[in-house]
C-alpha positions as CSV (number, residue, x, y, z in Angstrom):
1,M,16.5,14.9,-1.6
2,L,18.5,13.9,1.3
3,T,19.7,9.8,0.7
4,S,19.5,7.8,4.6
5,S,23.3,8.6,5.3
6,Q,23.2,12.1,4.9
7,M,20.0,12.5,6.9
8,Q,22.1,9.7,9.9
9,L,18.4,8.3,10.0
10,S,20.5,4.8,11.6
11,H,21.6,7.6,14.6
12,S,18.5,7.6,16.6
13,K,19.8,10.7,18.5
14,I,20.8,12.8,16.0
15,I,16.7,12.0,14.3
16,A,16.1,14.5,16.3
17,D,18.8,17.0,15.4
18,T,18.2,16.6,11.9
19,A,14.3,17.5,12.1
20,R,14.5,20.4,13.7
21,V,17.6,21.7,11.6
22,L,14.7,20.3,8.3
23,S,11.4,21.7,9.4
24,R,13.8,25.4,8.6
25,F,15.3,24.7,5.8
26,V,11.7,23.0,3.9
27,D,7.6,23.1,4.3
28,I,7.1,18.9,3.7
29,I,9.7,16.0,4.4
30,T,9.0,13.0,2.1
31,L,10.3,9.7,3.4
32,K,11.0,7.0,2.2
33,T,13.0,4.1,5.0
34,T,12.1,0.7,5.4
35,I,11.9,1.4,9.2
36,H,8.8,2.0,10.4
37,H,9.6,3.9,14.2
38,R,12.6,6.1,12.4
39,M,10.0,8.1,10.2
40,L,7.5,8.3,13.7
41,K,10.9,9.7,15.6
42,L,12.1,12.1,13.2
43,A,8.3,13.2,12.7
44,Q,8.2,13.7,16.9
45,H,10.7,16.9,16.2
46,V,9.7,18.3,13.4
47,Q,7.2,21.4,12.9
48,I,5.6,20.6,9.5
49,P,4.5,18.0,7.9
50,V,5.6,14.6,7.0
51,I,4.3,12.0,4.6
52,N,5.2,8.6,4.6
53,A,6.2,7.8,0.8
54,F,6.9,4.1,2.4
55,T,7.9,2.2,4.9
56,D,8.4,-1.6,6.1
57,D,5.4,-1.0,7.5
58,T,3.0,1.1,5.3
59,H,2.1,2.5,2.7
60,P,-0.6,5.0,2.8
61,C,0.5,7.1,-1.0
62,Q,-0.1,3.6,-2.7
63,I,-3.2,3.1,-1.8
64,L,-4.5,6.3,-2.2
65,A,-3.7,5.8,-5.7
66,D,-5.3,2.6,-5.8
67,I,-8.1,3.7,-5.0
68,L,-8.1,7.0,-7.2
69,T,-7.1,4.7,-9.9
70,Y,-10.3,2.0,-9.4
71,E,-12.9,5.1,-9.1
72,E,-11.5,6.1,-12.3
73,H,-12.2,2.9,-14.0
74,R,-15.5,1.7,-11.7
75,G,-16.7,4.2,-9.8
76,P,-17.2,4.7,-6.8
77,I,-15.6,2.2,-4.3
78,F,-18.0,2.0,-1.2
79,S,-19.4,-2.1,-0.3
80,K,-17.0,-3.0,-3.3
81,I,-15.5,-6.2,-2.7
82,F,-11.7,-6.6,-2.5
83,A,-9.4,-9.7,-2.3
84,W,-5.2,-9.5,-1.8
85,M,-3.5,-12.5,-2.7
86,G,-0.5,-13.0,-1.3
87,N,2.5,-10.8,0.8
88,G,0.9,-9.7,3.7
89,N,2.6,-6.3,3.7
90,N,3.2,-2.6,4.0
91,V,0.8,-2.7,0.8
92,L,-2.2,-4.6,2.7
93,H,-1.3,-2.8,6.0
94,S,-2.4,0.9,4.0
95,L,-5.2,-1.3,2.1
96,I,-6.9,-3.0,5.4
97,K,-6.5,0.4,7.2
98,T,-8.2,2.1,4.3
99,T,-11.6,-0.4,4.7
100,A,-12.5,2.0,7.7
101,L,-12.8,5.4,6.2
102,F,-14.2,4.1,2.3
103,N,-15.8,1.7,3.7
104,F,-15.6,-1.5,1.7
105,Y,-15.1,-5.2,1.6
106,L,-11.8,-6.7,1.9
107,R,-10.7,-10.2,2.2
108,I,-7.3,-11.7,2.6
109,A,-5.7,-14.8,1.1
110,T,-2.0,-15.8,2.5
111,P,-0.6,-18.6,3.3
112,K,0.4,-19.2,7.2
113,G,3.1,-16.8,7.9
114,S,2.6,-14.1,5.9
115,K,-0.8,-12.3,7.9
116,P,-0.7,-9.9,7.6
117,Q,0.4,-7.3,11.5
118,T,-2.3,-7.9,14.1
119,K,-2.8,-4.8,15.1
120,H,-3.5,-3.2,11.1
121,V,-6.5,-5.7,11.3
122,E,-8.1,-4.6,15.0
123,W,-7.8,-1.6,14.7
124,S,-10.3,-1.8,11.3
125,R,-12.2,-4.1,12.7
126,K,-12.4,-1.8,16.4
127,R,-14.4,0.5,12.9
128,C,-16.9,-2.0,12.4
129,T,-15.3,-2.5,9.5
130,H,-15.6,-5.4,7.3
131,I,-12.2,-7.7,6.9
132,T,-12.2,-11.9,6.2
133,L,-9.0,-13.8,6.3
134,T,-8.7,-16.6,4.9
135,N,-5.6,-19.2,3.4
136,D,-7.9,-20.0,0.4
137,P,-7.4,-17.8,-2.5
138,Q,-10.1,-19.0,-4.9
139,K,-12.6,-17.9,-2.0
140,A,-11.4,-15.2,-1.4
141,A,-11.2,-14.1,-5.7
142,E,-15.0,-14.8,-5.6
143,N,-17.6,-12.7,-7.2
144,T,-15.2,-9.8,-6.4
145,D,-14.6,-6.7,-7.9
146,C,-10.6,-6.4,-7.4
147,I,-8.1,-8.4,-7.3
148,I,-4.3,-7.2,-6.0
149,T,-1.7,-7.8,-5.4
150,D,2.3,-7.7,-4.8
151,T,6.0,-8.6,-4.9
152,W,5.6,-12.2,-3.3
153,V,9.3,-10.8,-1.1
154,S,9.0,-6.8,-0.5
155,M,11.7,-4.4,0.3
156,G,12.9,-5.5,4.0
157,Q,12.0,-9.1,3.6
158,E,15.1,-10.5,1.5
159,F,14.3,-12.9,4.4
160,R,11.4,-15.0,2.0
161,A,12.9,-15.9,-0.8
162,R,14.1,-19.1,0.2
163,N,10.0,-19.7,0.9
164,Y,8.3,-18.9,-2.5
165,S,6.9,-22.4,-3.0
166,I,4.1,-21.1,-0.4
167,F,3.1,-18.3,-3.0
168,Q,2.5,-20.1,-5.2
169,P,-0.9,-20.9,-5.0
170,Y,-1.9,-16.9,-4.5
171,Q,-0.5,-16.2,-7.8
172,V,-3.2,-13.7,-10.0
173,N,-3.9,-16.0,-13.1
174,K,-6.5,-16.3,-15.7
175,A,-8.3,-18.9,-13.3
176,L,-7.9,-17.6,-10.1
177,M,-9.8,-14.2,-11.9
178,K,-12.4,-15.8,-13.5
179,L,-13.7,-16.3,-10.3
180,A,-14.1,-12.7,-9.5
181,K,-16.2,-10.5,-11.5
182,P,-16.4,-10.1,-14.8
183,N,-15.0,-6.7,-14.5
184,A,-13.3,-6.4,-12.3
185,L,-10.0,-5.8,-12.3
186,F,-6.2,-6.0,-11.4
187,M,-3.8,-4.3,-9.1
188,H,-0.1,-4.4,-8.4
189,C,1.9,-2.0,-7.5
190,L,4.9,-2.5,-9.3
191,P,7.3,-3.4,-10.6
192,T,5.8,-7.0,-10.6
193,H,8.2,-10.5,-11.1
194,R,6.0,-11.8,-14.2
195,G,5.7,-15.4,-13.4
196,E,5.5,-15.6,-10.1
197,E,3.3,-13.5,-8.7
198,V,1.3,-12.9,-11.8
199,V,1.5,-14.1,-15.7
200,D,1.5,-12.2,-18.4
201,T,-2.2,-12.6,-19.9
202,V,-3.3,-11.1,-17.0
203,I,-1.0,-8.1,-16.6
204,D,-1.2,-7.3,-20.6
205,G,-4.8,-8.5,-20.5
206,P,-8.7,-7.0,-20.4
207,Y,-8.4,-7.0,-16.1
208,F,-5.2,-4.5,-15.5
209,V,-4.8,-0.7,-14.3
210,I,-1.1,-0.7,-13.4
211,F,0.2,1.9,-15.3
212,D,-2.9,3.8,-14.6
213,E,-2.0,2.9,-10.8
214,A,1.4,4.0,-11.2
215,G,0.9,6.9,-13.0
216,N,-2.5,8.1,-10.9
217,R,1.0,8.2,-7.5
218,F,2.0,11.4,-8.9
219,H,-2.0,12.9,-8.8
220,T,-2.0,11.4,-5.7
221,Q,1.5,12.9,-4.3
222,K,0.3,16.0,-5.5
223,A,-2.7,16.2,-4.0
224,I,-1.4,15.2,-0.5
225,F,1.2,18.5,-0.9
226,A,-1.0,20.8,-1.9
227,W,-3.2,19.2,1.2
228,C,-0.3,19.7,4.0
229,L,0.3,22.9,2.4
230,H,-3.5,24.1,2.6
231,D,-3.4,26.0,5.6
232,A,0.1,27.6,4.8
233,F,-0.9,28.8,2.0
234,F,-4.1,30.1,2.3
235,S,-2.0,32.5,5.3
236,T,-0.5,34.1,2.8
237,Q,-3.4,35.8,0.8
């Protein structure tokens, strides 16, 4: 494992050199960075797969774990209704794009000033996906199959800490969960801030599958590795 300082990712001219060297040492690069374009630049200069483990823009590995968790508990995600509450962040951006691949409905409830980036919404809408944006959390939660949230301040968004009050109406509590379907699930990528974006009665109640969700990060990551290495493995058989 290499830290960002060891990889010298802060030096844009050196990223290409780092990429070429790593291509000769390893078969896969899994990168976690708060600056998305660094990952893109690294990927441009390697001859091996680069896995986005987390950036400030997207978090695709997390969403794969979410989908696996939902389907384990409730069956196919096709045509189901999901609702997102709170912060328009990287996890939401990946969830938005996933609607185009798995064909489910997504209602996004965020306060003004915390909407998801337009480029991700437009990308999905061009593919005829069903995405609704609103400032009304109750409207978004009605008759949903799953409610998802995340921390109100994500990594790289510390400047939003002073605006906590705008997120309070989007807290996932029992009243909000009662608006969803009786067998609706609650998801969160962890760690939670109990009493902020979600309350104890939801985390510890019948709705939660967050620890299965966390465990499935491990299994989906293994699947991604297997997929990336598939051609290399079978070409040697």
